[in-house]
C-alpha positions as CSV (number, residue, x, y, z in Angstrom):
1,M,76.7,111.7,86.9
2,K,78.9,112.2,89.9
3,I,77.3,113.7,93.1
4,V,79.5,114.4,96.1
5,L,78.1,115.2,99.5
6,V,80.2,117.2,102.0
7,G,79.4,118.4,105.5
8,Y,80.2,117.9,109.2
9,M,80.1,114.5,110.8
10,G,76.6,113.5,111.8
11,S,75.0,115.7,109.1
12,G,73.5,112.7,107.4
13,K,75.6,112.5,104.3
14,T,75.6,108.7,104.2
15,T,71.9,108.4,104.9
16,V,71.0,111.0,102.4
17,G,73.5,109.6,99.9
18,K,72.1,106.1,100.0
19,L,68.5,107.3,99.4
20,L,69.6,109.7,96.7
21,A,71.6,107.0,94.9
22,K,68.6,104.7,95.0
23,K,66.3,107.4,93.7
24,M,68.7,108.4,90.9
25,N,69.6,104.8,90.0
26,L,73.3,105.5,90.8
27,K,76.0,103.6,92.8
28,F,76.5,104.8,96.3
29,L,79.9,105.0,98.0
30,D,80.8,106.1,101.4
31,L,84.4,107.3,101.4
32,D,85.0,106.2,105.0
33,D,83.7,102.7,104.3
34,Y,85.8,102.6,101.2
35,I,88.9,103.5,103.2
36,E,88.1,100.8,105.9
37,V,87.7,98.1,103.3
38,S,90.9,99.2,101.4
39,E,92.9,99.4,104.6
40,E,91.3,96.4,106.3
41,K,90.7,98.3,109.5
42,S,88.3,100.8,111.0
43,I,88.8,104.5,110.8
44,S,89.2,104.6,114.6
45,K,91.9,101.9,114.4
46,I,93.7,103.8,111.7
47,F,93.7,106.9,113.8
48,V,95.0,105.0,116.9
49,E,97.6,102.8,115.1
50,N,98.8,105.2,112.3
51,G,97.7,108.7,113.3
52,E,95.7,111.4,111.6
53,I,98.4,112.4,109.1
54,Y,98.6,108.9,107.8
55,F,94.8,108.7,107.6
56,R,94.6,112.1,105.7
57,K,97.2,110.9,103.1
58,K,95.3,107.7,102.5
59,E,92.0,109.6,102.4
60,F,93.3,111.8,99.6
61,Q,94.6,108.7,97.7
62,Y,91.2,106.9,98.0
63,L,89.3,110.1,97.2
64,E,91.2,110.5,93.9
65,E,90.7,106.7,93.2
66,V,86.9,106.8,93.7
67,L,86.4,110.0,91.7
68,S,88.6,108.7,88.8
69,N,87.0,105.2,88.6
70,N,83.3,106.0,89.1
71,D,81.2,108.0,86.6
72,N,77.7,107.3,88.0
73,V,78.0,107.6,91.7
74,V,76.8,109.4,94.8
75,L,79.8,109.8,97.1
76,S,79.5,110.6,100.8
77,T,82.7,112.1,102.1
78,G,84.0,112.1,105.7
79,G,83.4,115.3,107.7
80,G,87.0,116.4,107.4
81,T,87.6,115.2,103.9
82,P,87.1,118.6,102.1
83,C,89.2,120.4,104.7
84,Y,92.6,118.8,104.1
85,G,95.2,119.3,101.4
86,E,93.8,119.5,97.9
87,N,90.7,117.4,98.7
88,M,88.1,120.1,98.0
89,N,89.8,121.2,94.8
90,T,89.9,117.6,93.7
91,I,86.2,117.2,94.4
92,L,85.2,120.4,92.7
93,A,87.3,119.5,89.6
94,A,85.6,116.1,89.4
95,T,82.0,117.3,89.2
96,K,79.7,120.3,89.3
97,N,77.3,118.5,91.7
98,V,78.9,119.1,95.1
99,F,76.3,119.5,97.9
100,Y,77.1,120.9,101.4
101,I,74.6,119.2,103.8
102,K,74.3,121.9,106.4
103,V,73.0,121.2,109.9
104,S,72.8,123.5,112.9
105,I,75.2,123.2,115.8
106,A,72.4,122.3,118.2
107,E,71.2,119.6,115.9
108,L,74.7,118.2,115.4
109,V,75.2,118.1,119.2
110,E,72.0,116.2,119.6
111,R,72.9,113.7,116.9
112,L,76.6,113.2,117.8
113,S,76.0,112.8,121.5
114,L,74.4,109.5,120.7
115,E,77.3,108.1,118.7
116,K,80.5,109.5,120.3
117,E,82.2,106.1,120.7
118,H,82.2,105.7,116.8
119,R,83.7,109.1,116.2
120,P,87.4,109.4,116.9
121,L,87.5,113.2,117.0
122,I,84.8,113.6,119.6
123,K,84.9,110.3,121.6
124,D,86.7,112.0,124.6
125,I,84.7,115.3,124.6
126,N,82.0,115.5,127.3
127,D,78.5,116.6,126.4
128,K,78.9,120.0,128.1
129,E,81.8,120.9,125.8
130,M,80.4,119.4,122.7
131,A,78.6,122.5,121.4
132,E,81.7,124.6,121.8
133,F,83.9,122.0,120.1
134,I,81.5,121.6,117.1
135,G,81.0,125.4,116.8
136,K,84.8,126.0,116.7
137,H,85.2,123.1,114.2
138,M,82.4,124.3,112.0
139,F,83.9,127.8,111.9
140,E,87.2,126.3,110.8
141,R,85.6,124.0,108.2
142,S,82.9,126.3,106.8
143,Y,85.4,127.9,104.4
144,F,85.8,124.5,102.7
145,Y,82.2,123.4,103.0
146,T,80.8,126.6,101.5
147,K,82.9,126.0,98.3
148,A,80.3,123.4,97.4
149,H,78.2,124.2,94.4
150,H,75.0,123.9,96.4
151,T,74.0,124.1,100.1
152,V,71.1,122.1,101.5
153,T,70.1,123.2,105.0
154,V,68.7,120.1,106.9
155,N,68.0,120.5,110.6
156,K,64.7,118.9,111.3
157,N,63.9,118.0,107.6
158,S,63.3,114.3,106.9
159,V,65.8,112.4,104.7
160,E,63.2,112.3,102.0
161,E,62.8,116.1,102.0
162,V,66.6,116.5,101.8
163,V,66.8,114.1,98.9
164,K,63.9,115.9,97.2
165,N,65.7,119.2,97.6
166,I,68.9,117.8,96.0
167,S,67.0,116.1,93.2
168,E,65.2,119.3,92.3
169,V,68.6,121.0,91.8
170,L,69.9,118.2,89.6
171,V,66.9,118.3,87.2
């Protein structure tokens, strides 16, 4: 079984994915981690040294690789992964278990304000502009996210509750 989690950065895809994989006895992969290991540098460093276009090309290459070579996996994608090129179509063609982890803008602002230095797209945005930036980004990306087979609204739910909601759909 392949399960793919999509959603905005900070939505909890990795945290949910790890617990879901453990509960379902599946392998867990985080696409960003996979890219970092494969490229032997951090996502931030890839953006700085090679630019976003290079990153997005590599992201597609590694996405195809992971989906082709893993049958029993929970894959957490990067926030932008579904929104570029043929990525979302590739994901949807690989499995019928694509989940959009949906979090409100207010909750995302709260979460992301604490980890800006690790997020290349928001590291230079001040806290006052964060809600507007995320809102605009979410508007642009929602077209792709909502193509997922299932939507799980998170907000203040615990990780366990989110995993339970996903598990119930998979039964």
